N, C-alpha and C positions, 0 to 999 in steps of 0.2 A: 753566533746569535749580535754580539755587539756591530759586527762588522754589519751585518742582516740590518738593524736598527740603524743605523746613518745613512746606509744606501734608501730605506724608506723614506725619512725625516729630509732628504737630500731630495727624494721624487716627489714629495708634498710640499716641499720649495720651492721646486723649480716649475709643480703644476700651477702654484699658486699664483708666481711670478708671473707665468703664461695668465691666466687669466686677467691678472691687474694691468697687462698689457695690449690683450686684446680689447680691453674692456673703457679703452677712451670716449671720452666725448669729443665731437667732433664741431665743430663751429665754421660754415661756411657761409657762401656771398651766393646769390645767381642772379646771374642780368642778363636782361634778351630786350631783344629790339633793339638796339643802340642805335642803328640808321645811324650811325657816323656818314659827314661826308666832312672835306676838306673845306670850311667856310669859316671864320669868325663864330659865329652862333653854336656850330656842331663840334669844336676844337673846345670850346670854352665850356660845354656841356661833357664832353668825354675827359678833361682836365679834374673839372668838378668832383665826376663819378673817382676821378681813381684815389684824389685827395681824402674823400669820403671811406674809400674802403679802405685808405691806409693809416686810416685816425682809427678804425675798428679793432679792439682788443681782441685778444685771442680767437687770432683768426688763422683758419689753417688751409682754405684754398676758395678760388672765387672758380666760377663754375660760367662763364657765355653761351647762350641758347638760340643762338642762332638771328639772323636780322643783324649783324652787327654793323652793316654797311647801307646806306639809304637803297643804293643800286649799284646793279655787279659791275665794279670796277678793279681791277688789278693795280693799280695805284693806289685807291685808297683803302685796299685790304692791307697792301705791306704798311700803310701808314696805322691804320688800325693796330697793329701786331706790333710796330717803332712804339704806339703810345702804353699799349697794354704790358709790354715788360717794366713801365713804372712802378708797376704792383709790388706790393713786399710779400707776398708770396706767389706758391704757386697757384696756375691759372691756369683752364682748359677749356678749348671751344668747340663750338658746334655748328654748325652752317643750317639757315635757314634758305627761304624761297626766294630775299633781294640777295641774294651772297653771287650765286652764279648762275651761270646763262652760259649759253650756245657761244653767243656772239660775245662775249667780255671778258670775265673770269669762269674759263669752263671749270668743273671740277675736279678736274686732274691736276690742274696748276695751283685749285685751292689747298689740295692733300699737299702738295708742294711748299705750299708756304705755311702751311700748319706743322708740317715736321720738322723746317727750317726754326722755328720758332717757339716752340714745344721744349721738355725739358727733355725727353728722348723720340727716338727716331716712329714717326707713324706714317703707316704705310699704307693707312686705309681709311677713310671717313667714319668707319664705323671701327671704332678702338673701345677699350675698356684701363682702367686707371685701379691698381688694390690700394688699399689703403686699410691695411690692419684685417679686422674682419666685416673691411666692408667692400665691396667691388662696385668703383662705378663704371658705367657703363654709358659709352654716348652712340646715340645711334643715329643715323642719318636718312634723312627723309625728304632730302632733296632733289629735283629731277632736273637737266638744264632746260627743256623741253617744255616745264609744267609749274605755271605760278600759281600760287596763291595756294596751294595743296599738299599736303604727304604723300610721299610715294614709297611704300615698304615693300620696296620687290624680292624676290626670291631666294636670291643669293644673299642678302641681308636678313631675313627670316633665318636661314637655315644658319649663318653667322650666330645671331642672338641665340639660337636652340642650341648649339654648341656650348657657347659661352656660360649659358647661364646653367646649364647640364653639368659643366665641370665646376663649379661653384656653388653646387646645392646647400650648401654648409653654412655660405657669407649670408649679410644682408647687403639684398645688390638695390642699387639707385640706378632710375633711367634716366638721363638726361636727352631729350632731343627738342626741336625748336615746334610740333607740330603737335598740341592735345589730341588723346584720345577719349574724352569725354565730351557730350555734347551741350554746347554753349547755350546756342540758339540753331532757329532752322536750318542755316545753310553751314554751321561750322563744320558738319561730316561730308557736304557736299563731296569735296574732290579730296576724299582720304582711301589712299590704295590700300585695301586688304584690311582693314582697319579690325574685322569679326577675327581673321586669322591671327592678329597683331596680341588682339587680345587672348585672345585662347592660349597662347604662345606663354604671356607671360604670368599666366594664371598656373601654366602647369609643373612645375615644380616647389613653387610656395617658396620662394626664396627673394621677390622683387617683393620691396615694399612701401618702395616710393616711386612716382615718378615725375617731374620735373619738366616743363611747358612752356613756352611763350606763344608770341603768334597772333592772339586776340589781346585787343589792349583792354584786359579788366584782370582780377586777381577773382581766383577760385581757389578753392579744395571740397574735392571731393573724393568719395569711396568708389570702385568698381573690386568687389571680390576680396574685401583684405588689403587690396592696394588702394594706397592713397596720391591722389594723383592735382599737385601744384600748379594752377596755370597764374601766372606773373604777367604787369600787365609793362609795358615798354617804360626803359630808361632813355628816349630818345626827349630830346628838349621839349619844352613845352609838359610834359609828363615828369619825365628824370626822378623815377623811383629805382628800386632795386629789392630782393627779398632776404632776409638774414634767416639762416636758419639754426637750428642747435640740436642734434642729436645727446641726448642724455642715459648714459648708458645706465639700464638697470639689472643687467647680469652680463656676461660671456655673450652672450646673443640677441636681448632683446633692449629696442630704444624707445622713450617718450621721445615727439619730437614737438618745438614750438618753432613758430616763423612769425614774423613780422616785416610788415611794408614800411622799409625806411624811402624820404624824400631826401634828395642835394639838392 
């Protein structure tokens, strides 16, 4: 009986420890539409961004959600990654419509640069990162021959479906460049397969937040219990980013707080 009680106490202690580990608060920064290019003004803006990020206390990670460079150019993208390595916490990158093009930086070359400059080998522009009971999912909406619009093709939707299904018990955060919420009369014009995409992320009930950029405005809205954040540009002349805090309520739920910071 004593032996059984010892095992029971150890099991309860382990369960409580697991809850405390999984119930971590998270703090991250979303940077979007940096539009970096190799000139003095843009370099200064990027340096100021990195300085502001590194001065942020208790930060867990940083996410870049596309249009990282002003115009598709392999040299500028290499320079972007070189500078991003100065950030003191892990950073993750997704691409936007200005980053890749058929005649400059092809998507296959962008993926190679991402893989070489990331914390682990990334084999596809659609990828996921586990953070405790969070699953960060980075969705590629770029197409080399299409500008200004999001393109979520069949392969991307199938990959996302499998990823969401395999993480049904986690809180999923999606990071991508193109918003899914209607911001103005033309914002949805070139968004391919939007309705299928919306239905998919509602399917398993585990997608909690979607963070995007593309349009130079700050917006927060909800579609079927999913909160969508659209963040304005970090490029010079605007120079802002979003700080997000996820405050753990228990092992499964969070309160979310965000604010726009100018640098």
